[in-house]
C-alpha positions, 0 to 999 in steps of 0.5 A, a space after each residue: 086605761 079604764 077599758 084596758 083594766 076592765 078587759 083584763 079583769 074580764 079575761 081573768 074571770 073568763 080564764 077562771 071560769 074556763 079552768 073550772 069547767 075544764 076541770 069539771 068536764 075532765 072529772 066527768 070523763 075520767 072514768 071513760 079515759 081509757 075507753 076514749 083513748 082506745 076509741 081514738 086509737 081504733 079510729 086512726 086505724 079503721 079510718 082508711 077503711 071508713 074513707 073508702 066506704 064513704 065513696 059508695 055510701 053515706 057517712 052514717 052507713 059507712 061509720 056503721 059498716 066500719 063499727 061492724 067490721 071492728 065488732 067482727 074482727 076485734 070484739 068477738 075474738 077478744 070476748 072468746 079469749 077473755 071468757 076462755 082465759 077466765 075459765 082456764 085460769 080458774 081450772 088451773 088454780 084449782 089443779 095447782 091448789 090440789 097438788 104437792 108442789 114440793 114432791 113434784 119438784 123433788 121428783 123432777 130434779 132428784 134423779 135428773 143427769 142435768 141437775 146432777 152435773 150442774 150440781 157437781 160443777 157448782 160444788 166445784 165452784 164453791 156454791 152449795 145447791 141442794 134439792 131442798 133449796 130448789 124445792 122451797 124456792 120454786 114451791 114458794 114461787 108456784 103458790 105465788 103464781 097460783 094466787 096471782 092466777 086466781 085473783 086475776 081469773 076472779 076479776 075477769 070472770 066478774 067483769 066480762 059483763 062490764 067488759 061487754 058494756 064498755 066495748 059497746 060504749 066504745 063502739 058508739 064513740 067510734 061511730 060518731 068519731 068516724 063521722 066527726 073526726 075532722 071537726 074534732 081534730 079542728 077543734 082541738 087545734 083551735 083551742 091549742 096555742 101552739 103554732 099549726 106545724 107543731 100541732 100537726 107534728 104532735 098529732 102525726 106522731 100520735 097517729 103513726 105511733 098508734 098505728 105501729 102499736 096496735 097494728 104492727 105490734 098488735 098482729 105480731 103479738 097475736 101471731 106469737 101468742 097464737 103460735 106459742 099457744 098451739 105449741 103448748 097445746 101440742 106438747 100438752 103443757 097446761 093452760 095453752 090459753 093463759 100462756 098464749 095470752 101471756 106470750 101475746 103480751 110479752 111480744 110487745 117487749 123488745 129484747 126479751 119478748 116471748 123468750 120469757 116464756 119459752 126459754 124456761 119451758 125449754 129448760 124444764 124439758 131439759 131437766 126432765 131429760 126430754 132433750 128433743 122437746 127442749 131443742 124444738 122449744 128453743 129452736 121454735 122460739 129463735 125462729 119465730 122471734 127472728 121471722 117476726 122482728 125482721 121480716 113481718 113487723 117491719 111490713 106493718 111498722 116500717 119506720 113509723 116508730 123512731 125510738 131506741 130499743 131501750 126506750 121502747 123497752 122501758 116505756 112498755 115496762 113502766 107503762 105496765 107497772 102504772 097502767 096494767 096491761 094497757 100500759 103497753 099502749 100508753 107507755 109508748 104513747 107518753 114517751 112519744 109525746 115527751 120525745 116530740 115535744 122535746 124535739 119541738 122545744 130544741 128546734 123552736 124554744 131552746 134558742 130563745 131560752 139561751 138568749 
């Protein structure tokens, strides 16, 4: 009895110490949480490349070459994009600050045949819509958007150096994680009290969803953002890099996607009487969206993401509101963890709960 009592007290004391040290370690690593998550996701994507290189050279050199590839494919283009985006956003803010939105909007709609026809139909329906109402609303939205651009641009410009330092740390983490990936995963599995099959199911789901988000949706978002930016530059619409970046992010959203930018753009061309440009933008949107969604994306994603469209949409929207831009990654990951654990519960623990 004495031994059992001693063992119980020792276990409680050990669990207390282990919990305290776990919380302290979590506090130490919390500032680097996003960096560690992104590193792990990139490792999952580039591990096949690393494994292939290890056939011909040592693990250390293979990891170095893989990290170099990540720098060339990810870091350099991303740095160029962030710097260009910061400059363009500041320029756009200065431009928007120096123009009278009320005059510009009034000139746009006053003699526009589409607006006059719409106004007539609305008046017949008992809805009064005046130029002053449109001018007041759009001017307020434009000022809000200009302030948003300025705040974001200032933040990006100030944090370019921080971004470069964080990416250097990420490459360092990736270098060692590529080499010790199996050891790290085994360490985590040994700490987990879940059965091996459930642990493998959970990790497998994370690997598949991370590949689908970063590789599939990421490449498709890049394609839509770049092409959208090129179209904006061709039609001399202001800030093609900004709008291309916005479309690249919106491309992650099912249902709406880049239509949230291109359809209003087509409407603006229609209001200006430029019917050909409006039709081109609308046709370009539907063609690009259908091509990406039904031809390109299935090639990269396949059946890896088995989530309802509405679930994906809500997880990304919720992720963006909670975590910012990185929410397009974190949202689906969190939803995947919940759905996987719910599936494990239904198969293994729900019958026990009923009994």
